[in-house]
ZADO-734356 format. One record per residue (C-alpha): residue in three letters; x, z, y; residue number from 1. Coordinates in steps of 0.1 Angstrom, whole numbers, always signed. Example, Ala and Ser with C-alpha at 12.3 -4.5 7.8 and 13.67 -1.06 7.14 Angstrom:
BEGIN
+-----+-------+-------+-------+-----+
|  aa |    xx |    zz |    yy |   i |
+-----+-------+-------+-------+-----+
| ALA |  +123 |   +78 |   -45 |   1 |
| SER |  +137 |   +71 |   -11 |   2 |
+-----+-------+-------+-------+-----+
# end
This chain:
BEGIN
+-----+-------+-------+-------+-----+
|  aa |    xx |    zz |    yy |   i |
+-----+-------+-------+-------+-----+
| MET | +1151 | +1276 | +1416 |   1 |
| TRP | +1152 | +1300 | +1445 |   2 |
| LEU | +1148 | +1298 | +1482 |   3 |
| ARG | +1170 | +1310 | +1510 |   4 |
| GLY | +1163 | +1313 | +1547 |   5 |
| ASP | +1191 | +1307 | +1572 |   6 |
| ARG | +1192 | +1321 | +1607 |   7 |
| SER | +1173 | +1292 | +1622 |   8 |
| GLY | +1144 | +1299 | +1598 |   9 |
| THR | +1149 | +1268 | +1577 |  10 |
| ILE | +1142 | +1272 | +1540 |  11 |
| LYS | +1170 | +1259 | +1518 |  12 |
| CYS | +1167 | +1253 | +1481 |  13 |
| VAL | +1195 | +1264 | +1457 |  14 |
| ASP | +1194 | +1255 | +1420 |  15 |
| SER | +1214 | +1284 | +1407 |  16 |
| VAL | +1236 | +1312 | +1419 |  17 |
| THR | +1267 | +1292 | +1412 |  18 |
| GLU | +1255 | +1266 | +1438 |  19 |
| SER | +1253 | +1280 | +1472 |  20 |
| THR | +1247 | +1247 | +1491 |  21 |
| GLU | +1221 | +1220 | +1489 |  22 |
| ASP | +1245 | +1194 | +1474 |  23 |
| GLY | +1258 | +1218 | +1448 |  24 |
| SER | +1293 | +1221 | +1463 |  25 |
| ALA | +1308 | +1255 | +1471 |  26 |
| ALA | +1305 | +1267 | +1507 |  27 |
| PRO | +1336 | +1260 | +1528 |  28 |
| VAL | +1358 | +1290 | +1533 |  29 |
| THR | +1357 | +1302 | +1569 |  30 |
| GLU | +1377 | +1328 | +1587 |  31 |
| ARG | +1363 | +1363 | +1584 |  32 |
| SER | +1377 | +1396 | +1592 |  33 |
| ALA | +1388 | +1420 | +1565 |  34 |
| ASP | +1364 | +1446 | +1578 |  35 |
| LEU | +1334 | +1423 | +1575 |  36 |
| GLU | +1345 | +1412 | +1540 |  37 |
| ALA | +1348 | +1448 | +1529 |  38 |
| VAL | +1313 | +1455 | +1543 |  39 |
| LEU | +1298 | +1425 | +1523 |  40 |
| MET | +1316 | +1432 | +1491 |  41 |
| GLY | +1309 | +1469 | +1492 |  42 |
| ALA | +1271 | +1465 | +1493 |  43 |
| VAL | +1268 | +1466 | +1455 |  44 |
| ASP | +1247 | +1499 | +1455 |  45 |
| LEU | +1226 | +1485 | +1483 |  46 |
| ALA | +1218 | +1454 | +1463 |  47 |
| ARG | +1211 | +1473 | +1431 |  48 |
| ALA | +1187 | +1496 | +1449 |  49 |
| ALA | +1169 | +1465 | +1464 |  50 |
| ILE | +1163 | +1452 | +1428 |  51 |
| VAL | +1149 | +1485 | +1416 |  52 |
| GLU | +1126 | +1486 | +1446 |  53 |
| HIS | +1115 | +1450 | +1440 |  54 |
| SER | +1111 | +1449 | +1402 |  55 |
| GLY | +1117 | +1484 | +1388 |  56 |
| GLU | +1144 | +1493 | +1363 |  57 |
| THR | +1152 | +1457 | +1352 |  58 |
| VAL | +1187 | +1455 | +1365 |  59 |
| GLY | +1216 | +1453 | +1341 |  60 |
| ASP | +1254 | +1451 | +1344 |  61 |
| TYR | +1270 | +1439 | +1376 |  62 |
| LEU | +1284 | +1404 | +1373 |  63 |
| GLY | +1302 | +1399 | +1406 |  64 |
| ALA | +1297 | +1385 | +1441 |  65 |
| THR | +1305 | +1353 | +1460 |  66 |
| PHE | +1306 | +1345 | +1497 |  67 |
| ASP | +1280 | +1321 | +1510 |  68 |
| ASP | +1295 | +1319 | +1545 |  69 |
| SER | +1315 | +1341 | +1568 |  70 |
| THR | +1286 | +1366 | +1573 |  71 |
| ALA | +1267 | +1365 | +1539 |  72 |
| ALA | +1274 | +1372 | +1502 |  73 |
| THR | +1254 | +1371 | +1470 |  74 |
| HIS | +1257 | +1399 | +1445 |  75 |
| ARG | +1246 | +1391 | +1409 |  76 |
| PHE | +1233 | +1414 | +1382 |  77 |
| LEU | +1222 | +1408 | +1346 |  78 |
| ALA | +1184 | +1409 | +1343 |  79 |
| ASN | +1170 | +1431 | +1316 |  80 |
| GLN | +1135 | +1417 | +1318 |  81 |
| THR | +1113 | +1407 | +1288 |  82 |
| GLY | +1111 | +1370 | +1284 |  83 |
| TYR | +1141 | +1363 | +1308 |  84 |
| GLN | +1170 | +1364 | +1284 |  85 |
| GLY | +1201 | +1352 | +1301 |  86 |
| TRP | +1186 | +1353 | +1336 |  87 |
| GLN | +1203 | +1370 | +1366 |  88 |
| TRP | +1192 | +1390 | +1397 |  89 |
| ALA | +1208 | +1375 | +1429 |  90 |
| VAL | +1208 | +1397 | +1460 |  91 |
| VAL | +1219 | +1381 | +1493 |  92 |
| VAL | +1233 | +1405 | +1518 |  93 |
| ALA | +1244 | +1397 | +1554 |  94 |
| ALA | +1263 | +1414 | +1582 |  95 |
| HIS | +1274 | +1403 | +1616 |  96 |
| PRO | +1310 | +1407 | +1629 |  97 |
| GLY | +1316 | +1443 | +1639 |  98 |
| ALA | +1288 | +1458 | +1617 |  99 |
| ASP | +1294 | +1488 | +1596 | 100 |
| HIS | +1268 | +1481 | +1570 | 101 |
| ALA | +1251 | +1451 | +1554 | 102 |
| THR | +1214 | +1443 | +1552 | 103 |
| ILE | +1193 | +1427 | +1525 | 104 |
| SER | +1183 | +1391 | +1530 | 105 |
| GLU | +1165 | +1383 | +1498 | 106 |
| VAL | +1162 | +1393 | +1461 | 107 |
| VAL | +1156 | +1365 | +1436 | 108 |
| LEU | +1156 | +1360 | +1398 | 109 |
| VAL | +1177 | +1329 | +1388 | 110 |
| PRO | +1187 | +1314 | +1355 | 111 |
| GLY | +1221 | +1320 | +1342 | 112 |
| PRO | +1243 | +1297 | +1322 | 113 |
| THR | +1227 | +1308 | +1289 | 114 |
| ALA | +1191 | +1311 | +1301 | 115 |
| LEU | +1163 | +1294 | +1282 | 116 |
| LEU | +1146 | +1270 | +1305 | 117 |
| ALA | +1115 | +1249 | +1302 | 118 |
| PRO | +1119 | +1211 | +1300 | 119 |
| THR | +1117 | +1190 | +1331 | 120 |
| TRP | +1081 | +1186 | +1343 | 121 |
| VAL | +1066 | +1153 | +1334 | 122 |
| PRO | +1031 | +1143 | +1348 | 123 |
| TRP | +1004 | +1141 | +1322 | 124 |
| ASP |  +999 | +1104 | +1329 | 125 |
| GLU | +1035 | +1097 | +1321 | 126 |
| ARG | +1037 | +1117 | +1289 | 127 |
| VAL | +1018 | +1091 | +1267 | 128 |
| ARG | +1043 | +1069 | +1249 | 129 |
| PRO | +1038 | +1038 | +1228 | 130 |
| GLY | +1025 | +1048 | +1194 | 131 |
| ASP | +1008 | +1080 | +1206 | 132 |
| LEU |  +973 | +1065 | +1206 | 133 |
| GLY |  +955 | +1074 | +1174 | 134 |
| PRO |  +920 | +1067 | +1159 | 135 |
| GLY |  +893 | +1081 | +1181 | 136 |
| ASP |  +916 | +1087 | +1211 | 137 |
| LEU |  +905 | +1075 | +1246 | 138 |
| LEU |  +931 | +1063 | +1271 | 139 |
| ALA |  +918 | +1049 | +1304 | 140 |
| ALA |  +939 | +1026 | +1325 | 141 |
| PRO |  +948 | +1039 | +1360 | 142 |
| THR |  +924 | +1030 | +1388 | 143 |
| GLU |  +950 | +1011 | +1407 | 144 |
| ASP |  +969 |  +997 | +1377 | 145 |
| PRO |  +990 |  +969 | +1390 | 146 |
| ARG |  +988 |  +952 | +1356 | 147 |
| LEU |  +951 |  +944 | +1361 | 148 |
| VAL |  +931 |  +926 | +1388 | 149 |
| PRO |  +893 |  +923 | +1393 | 150 |
| GLY |  +876 |  +896 | +1372 | 151 |
| PHE |  +865 |  +876 | +1402 | 152 |
| ALA |  +900 |  +873 | +1415 | 153 |
| ALA |  +923 |  +844 | +1405 | 154 |
| THR |  +948 |  +855 | +1379 | 155 |
| GLY |  +972 |  +826 | +1382 | 156 |
| ASP |  +965 |  +815 | +1346 | 157 |
| PRO |  +947 |  +781 | +1346 | 158 |
| ALA |  +934 |  +786 | +1311 | 159 |
| ILE |  +915 |  +817 | +1323 | 160 |
| ASP |  +906 |  +808 | +1359 | 161 |
| ASP |  +892 |  +773 | +1351 | 162 |
| VAL |  +869 |  +786 | +1323 | 163 |
| ALA |  +857 |  +816 | +1344 | 164 |
| TYR |  +849 |  +794 | +1374 | 165 |
| GLU |  +832 |  +768 | +1353 | 166 |
| LEU |  +809 |  +792 | +1335 | 167 |
| GLY |  +805 |  +817 | +1362 | 168 |
| LEU |  +814 |  +845 | +1337 | 169 |
| GLY |  +843 |  +867 | +1334 | 170 |
| ARG |  +856 |  +901 | +1324 | 171 |
| ARG |  +855 |  +929 | +1349 | 172 |
| ARG |  +893 |  +933 | +1349 | 173 |
| LEU |  +919 |  +907 | +1340 | 174 |
| LEU |  +956 |  +907 | +1334 | 175 |
| SER |  +975 |  +901 | +1366 | 176 |
| GLN | +1006 |  +881 | +1370 | 177 |
| LEU | +1026 |  +914 | +1371 | 178 |
| GLY | +1010 |  +924 | +1339 | 179 |
| ARG | +1019 |  +892 | +1322 | 180 |
| LEU | +1055 |  +893 | +1333 | 181 |
| ASP | +1057 |  +929 | +1321 | 182 |
| ALA | +1043 |  +921 | +1287 | 183 |
| ALA | +1065 |  +890 | +1284 | 184 |
| GLN | +1097 |  +910 | +1292 | 185 |
| ARG | +1087 |  +937 | +1267 | 186 |
| TRP | +1080 |  +912 | +1239 | 187 |
| HIS | +1112 |  +892 | +1247 | 188 |
| ASP | +1133 |  +924 | +1245 | 189 |
| GLY | +1115 |  +938 | +1214 | 190 |
| ASP | +1120 |  +935 | +1177 | 191 |
| PHE | +1106 |  +900 | +1176 | 192 |
| GLY | +1127 |  +886 | +1204 | 193 |
| PRO | +1157 |  +863 | +1203 | 194 |
| GLY | +1181 |  +892 | +1207 | 195 |
| SER | +1170 |  +911 | +1175 | 196 |
| ALA | +1192 |  +913 | +1145 | 197 |
| MET | +1169 |  +891 | +1124 | 198 |
| ALA | +1169 |  +863 | +1150 | 199 |
| ARG | +1207 |  +864 | +1154 | 200 |
| SER | +1211 |  +860 | +1116 | 201 |
| THR | +1196 |  +825 | +1115 | 202 |
| ARG | +1198 |  +792 | +1134 | 203 |
| ARG | +1161 |  +783 | +1130 | 204 |
| THR | +1136 |  +793 | +1156 | 205 |
| CYS | +1098 |  +799 | +1156 | 206 |
| ARG | +1092 |  +771 | +1180 | 207 |
| ASP | +1094 |  +745 | +1153 | 208 |
| CYS | +1081 |  +766 | +1124 | 209 |
| GLY | +1048 |  +757 | +1107 | 210 |
| PHE | +1037 |  +794 | +1106 | 211 |
| TYR | +1040 |  +797 | +1144 | 212 |
| VAL | +1006 |  +798 | +1163 | 213 |
| PRO | +1011 |  +796 | +1201 | 214 |
| VAL |  +990 |  +819 | +1222 | 215 |
| SER |  +967 |  +804 | +1248 | 216 |
| GLY |  +973 |  +805 | +1285 | 217 |
| ALA | +1005 |  +808 | +1304 | 218 |
| LEU | +1021 |  +831 | +1278 | 219 |
| GLY | +1018 |  +803 | +1252 | 220 |
| LEU | +1049 |  +786 | +1266 | 221 |
| MET | +1071 |  +814 | +1253 | 222 |
| PHE | +1051 |  +834 | +1227 | 223 |
| GLY | +1030 |  +829 | +1196 | 224 |
| VAL | +1017 |  +847 | +1166 | 225 |
| CYS | +1034 |  +846 | +1132 | 226 |
| ALA | +1011 |  +836 | +1103 | 227 |
| ASN | +1036 |  +841 | +1075 | 228 |
| GLU | +1026 |  +871 | +1054 | 229 |
| LEU | +1061 |  +875 | +1041 | 230 |
| SER | +1076 |  +876 | +1076 | 231 |
| ALA | +1063 |  +889 | +1110 | 232 |
| ASP | +1027 |  +884 | +1100 | 233 |
| GLY | +1003 |  +891 | +1128 | 234 |
| HIS | +1029 |  +900 | +1154 | 235 |
| VAL | +1036 |  +883 | +1187 | 236 |
| VAL | +1069 |  +866 | +1184 | 237 |
| ASP | +1091 |  +849 | +1209 | 238 |
| ALA | +1094 |  +811 | +1206 | 239 |
| GLU | +1132 |  +816 | +1202 | 240 |
| TYR | +1128 |  +842 | +1175 | 241 |
| GLY | +1137 |  +832 | +1140 | 242 |
| CYS | +1139 |  +844 | +1104 | 243 |
| GLY | +1149 |  +833 | +1069 | 244 |
| ALA | +1112 |  +825 | +1060 | 245 |
| HIS | +1111 |  +795 | +1083 | 246 |
| SER | +1088 |  +767 | +1070 | 247 |
| ASP | +1118 |  +743 | +1070 | 248 |
| THR | +1140 |  +765 | +1049 | 249 |
| PRO | +1153 |  +744 | +1020 | 250 |
| ALA | +1148 |  +755 |  +984 | 251 |
| PRO | +1179 |  +763 |  +965 | 252 |
| PRO | +1193 |  +735 |  +944 | 253 |
| GLY | +1189 |  +735 |  +906 | 254 |
| SER | +1169 |  +761 |  +888 | 255 |
| GLY | +1172 |  +798 |  +884 | 256 |
| SER | +1197 |  +817 |  +906 | 257 |
| PRO | +1214 |  +796 |  +933 | 258 |
| LEU | +1247 |  +813 |  +924 | 259 |
| TYR | +1246 |  +813 |  +886 | 260 |
| PRO | +1234 |  +789 |  +859 | 261 |
| PRO | +1201 |  +798 |  +842 | 262 |
| TYR | +1202 |  +819 |  +811 | 263 |
| ASP | +1177 |  +814 |  +783 | 264 |
| ASP | +1170 |  +847 |  +767 | 265 |
| GLY | +1146 |  +832 |  +742 | 266 |
| VAL | +1174 |  +825 |  +718 | 267 |
| VAL | +1184 |  +861 |  +717 | 268 |
| GLU | +1170 |  +881 |  +688 | 269 |
| VAL | +1160 |  +915 |  +701 | 270 |
| VAL | +1164 |  +942 |  +675 | 271 |
| GLU | +1150 |  +976 |  +681 | 272 |
| SER | +1174 | +1004 |  +671 | 273 |
| PRO | +1160 | +1032 |  +650 | 274 |
| PRO | +1152 | +1063 |  +669 | 275 |
| PRO | +1179 | +1089 |  +667 | 276 |
| ALA | +1173 | +1118 |  +643 | 277 |
| THR | +1162 | +1150 |  +661 | 278 |
| GLN | +1177 | +1184 |  +653 | 279 |
| ASP | +1143 | +1197 |  +642 | 280 |
| GLU | +1142 | +1173 |  +611 | 281 |
| PRO | +1156 | +1189 |  +579 | 282 |
| PRO | +1187 | +1171 |  +565 | 283 |
| ALA | +1182 | +1147 |  +537 | 284 |
| PRO | +1187 | +1164 |  +502 | 285 |
| ALA | +1221 | +1158 |  +487 | 286 |
| ALA | +1224 | +1141 |  +453 | 287 |
| GLU | +1228 | +1164 |  +422 | 288 |
| ASP | +1263 | +1171 |  +412 | 289 |
| GLU | +1273 | +1146 |  +385 | 290 |
| PRO | +1305 | +1148 |  +365 | 291 |
| PRO | +1330 | +1124 |  +380 | 292 |
| ALA | +1337 | +1093 |  +359 | 293 |
| PRO | +1370 | +1096 |  +341 | 294 |
| SER | +1397 | +1076 |  +356 | 295 |
| ALA | +1426 | +1059 |  +340 | 296 |
| GLU | +1449 | +1087 |  +349 | 297 |
| ASP | +1427 | +1113 |  +333 | 298 |
| GLU | +1425 | +1095 |  +299 | 299 |
| PRO | +1447 | +1111 |  +271 | 300 |
| PRO | +1476 | +1090 |  +260 | 301 |
| ALA | +1472 | +1068 |  +228 | 302 |
| PRO | +1486 | +1085 |  +196 | 303 |
| ILE | +1520 | +1073 |  +186 | 304 |
| ALA | +1520 | +1057 |  +151 | 305 |
| GLU | +1542 | +1073 |  +123 | 306 |
| ASP | +1574 | +1057 |  +113 | 307 |
| GLU | +1569 | +1028 |   +90 | 308 |
| PRO | +1595 | +1008 |   +72 | 309 |
| PRO | +1602 |  +976 |   +91 | 310 |
| ALA | +1588 |  +944 |   +77 | 311 |
| PRO | +1613 |  +924 |   +56 | 312 |
| SER | +1628 |  +895 |   +74 | 313 |
| ALA | +1635 |  +861 |   +60 | 314 |
| GLU | +1672 |  +868 |   +55 | 315 |
| ASP | +1665 |  +899 |   +34 | 316 |
| GLU | +1641 |  +880 |   +10 | 317 |
| PRO | +1656 |  +869 |   -24 | 318 |
| PRO | +1659 |  +831 |   -30 | 319 |
| ALA | +1630 |  +815 |   -48 | 320 |
| PRO | +1636 |  +807 |   -85 | 321 |
| SER | +1643 |  +771 |   -93 | 322 |
| ASP | +1636 |  +750 |  -125 | 323 |
| GLN | +1671 |  +734 |  -125 | 324 |
| GLN | +1693 |  +747 |  -154 | 325 |
| PRO | +1729 |  +754 |  -149 | 326 |
| GLY | +1750 |  +724 |  -154 | 327 |
| ASP | +1722 |  +701 |  -146 | 328 |
| GLU | +1730 |  +678 |  -117 | 329 |
| PRO | +1705 |  +671 |   -92 | 330 |
| ASP | +1687 |  +638 |   -95 | 331 |
| GLN | +1704 |  +611 |   -76 | 332 |
| ASP | +1689 |  +581 |   -61 | 333 |
| PRO | +1695 |  +551 |   -84 | 334 |
| THR | +1700 |  +529 |   -56 | 335 |
+-----+-------+-------+-------+-----+
# end
């Protein structure tokens, strides 16, 4: 950010050397004589000398020049200054028509395209974000906080105003109507509102859930606290919020998994497999070598019997002797 004074004495703000007007647009090209242009563009040594006089030997290479209007130009140099890497020196020179030399208007240090800049300034009271408050931290509400009103003023919530008026007691500061609307909008748009992914995945809402405890006061029309420890336990939920742990969610039919029949693993015999042998254990001793049992092929063949005369057959045997004498006839049957 650097400042420039025009001829009328008005201070103008320019964000960088590439923006020569307040709105960031380039200055319109106006008619200027060639002699005046040569005077403005030839003031490079004059501009460099002005930087050396202003800040010592911190000027680097010459980067170029641009016309601001018909009588002024800005010469830019690279800045060789510790802690200002990428910054540039900008020297504004001016000359009137017919002048034979230019004069120095201002010398400023401006950030270049690669300069390291600090983040945008944020006031301290706007830096605290949700979740920053830790144990032991103190965070006071602003004095004129529009979310709070004095305790003696009407809040617009009958549940609070009626009790306070009746008992004559009250807190020093109460939540105003603006504070309630702000909280309601924040809760409605949060993770436990009707627009969350959880609420869009079910058709059931917290309004008719048995775990839904409405808050008191005007906010009870739209919000309550979830008492289901398996869901949004302890969080303020919108009445139109919903989840799968609704009190009216039906139980799955049958037993076991709703997609598969039950499986009885009691009828399965579990057998533990022996642990695998480790490499450190010595191998089991091998059985002593025993001669193999003789097989049928290894037995010697049976000895062949010597030649014996064949046994006589019935034909070769002589006839048996008979008691009949020659000439005797055989006995005949008398009949």
